[in-house]
C-alpha positions as CSV (number, residue, x, y, z in Angstrom):
1,M,36.9,10.8,-61.4
2,A,34.9,14.0,-59.9
3,T,31.6,12.2,-60.6
4,K,32.7,9.1,-58.5
5,S,34.1,11.2,-55.9
6,K,30.8,13.2,-55.4
7,A,29.1,9.6,-55.4
8,R,31.3,8.1,-52.9
9,R,30.4,11.4,-51.0
10,K,27.0,11.3,-51.3
11,R,26.6,7.4,-50.4
12,R,28.7,8.7,-47.3
13,V,26.6,11.8,-46.0
14,K,23.5,9.2,-47.1
15,S,24.7,6.4,-44.9
16,I,25.9,8.5,-42.2
17,F,22.3,10.3,-42.1
18,V,20.8,6.5,-41.9
19,F,23.2,5.7,-39.4
20,V,22.2,8.7,-37.4
21,F,18.3,8.2,-37.9
22,F,19.2,4.9,-36.8
23,M,20.6,5.9,-33.6
24,L,18.3,8.4,-32.5
25,L,15.2,5.9,-33.1
26,I,17.0,3.6,-31.0
27,S,17.3,5.7,-28.6
28,Y,13.9,7.3,-28.5
29,L,12.6,3.7,-28.4
30,S,15.3,2.8,-25.3
31,Y,14.2,5.8,-23.6
32,N,10.2,4.7,-23.9
33,L,11.3,1.1,-22.6
34,F,12.8,1.9,-19.7
35,V,10.0,4.5,-18.8
36,S,7.7,1.8,-19.6
37,I,10.1,-0.6,-16.9
38,N,10.2,1.9,-14.2
39,K,6.2,2.5,-14.4
40,I,5.3,-1.1,-14.5
41,I,7.7,-1.3,-11.1
42,S,6.0,1.6,-9.6
43,I,2.4,0.0,-10.6
44,N,3.5,-3.7,-9.6
45,K,5.0,-2.1,-5.8
46,E,1.7,0.1,-5.5
47,K,-0.5,-3.2,-6.1
48,K,1.5,-4.9,-3.2
49,E,1.2,-2.3,-0.9
50,L,-2.8,-2.1,-2.0
51,E,-3.2,-6.1,-1.2
52,G,-1.2,-5.8,2.1
53,R,-3.9,-2.9,2.8
54,I,-6.8,-5.0,1.9
55,V,-5.9,-7.9,3.6
56,S,-5.8,-5.8,7.0
57,L,-9.0,-4.2,5.9
58,Q,-10.7,-7.7,5.7
59,E,-9.0,-8.4,9.5
60,E,-10.7,-5.0,10.4
61,E,-13.9,-6.0,9.0
62,K,-13.9,-9.7,10.4
63,K,-13.4,-8.0,13.8
64,L,-16.1,-5.4,13.3
65,Q,-18.7,-8.1,12.2
66,A,-17.6,-10.1,15.5
67,D,-18.5,-6.9,17.4
68,I,-21.7,-6.4,15.6
69,Q,-22.5,-10.4,16.5
70,K,-21.7,-9.5,20.3
71,L,-23.8,-6.0,20.3
72,E,-26.8,-8.3,19.1
73,D,-26.4,-10.4,22.3
74,P,-28.8,-8.5,25.1
75,T,-26.5,-10.0,27.9
76,Y,-23.1,-8.7,26.4
77,I,-24.4,-5.4,26.0
78,A,-25.8,-5.0,29.6
79,R,-22.3,-6.9,31.1
80,Y,-20.4,-4.0,28.7
81,A,-22.2,-1.4,29.9
82,R,-21.6,-1.9,33.3
83,E,-18.1,-2.5,32.9
84,K,-17.6,0.5,30.7
85,Y,-20.3,3.4,31.9
86,L,-20.0,1.7,35.2
87,Y,-23.7,1.1,35.4
88,S,-25.0,-1.5,38.1
89,K,-27.7,-4.0,38.9
90,D,-29.8,-3.2,41.6
91,G,-28.1,-4.2,44.9
92,E,-24.4,-4.0,43.4
93,L,-21.7,-2.0,44.1
94,I,-19.0,-0.5,42.1
95,I,-15.3,-0.5,42.7
96,R,-13.2,1.4,40.0
97,F,-9.3,0.5,40.0
98,D,-7.3,3.0,37.9
99,D,-5.0,1.5,35.5
100,E,-2.0,3.1,37.2
101,E,-2.8,1.4,40.4
102,E,-3.1,-2.0,38.8
103,K,0.1,-2.0,37.3
104,E,1.7,-1.1,40.2
105,N,0.0,-3.7,42.3
106,E,1.2,-6.2,39.4
107,S,4.6,-4.9,40.0
108,E,4.3,-5.6,43.5
109,E,3.3,-9.0,43.5
């Protein structure tokens, strides 16, 4: 009988060891799974942000390309220089209004 109880005890210890081993293995794999899922979620979030940034940069590129085309036109350059830097043609008189005065005039009307 002593040998049977020792055999049962060994079998029980062995089954407890196997159970603990598999629980640890499952815990480790579950932890790795959750870490991987969090990484995937954060990467997808970053991807969406970068895709939005790409769209805005593409729009900015289109605007800059349009500006480049405008700057290749000599009449546009002349008009821009006259408006922005107050250059004038021969015989022209330049009158400049401040933005605040223009806003006051618009609000009074």
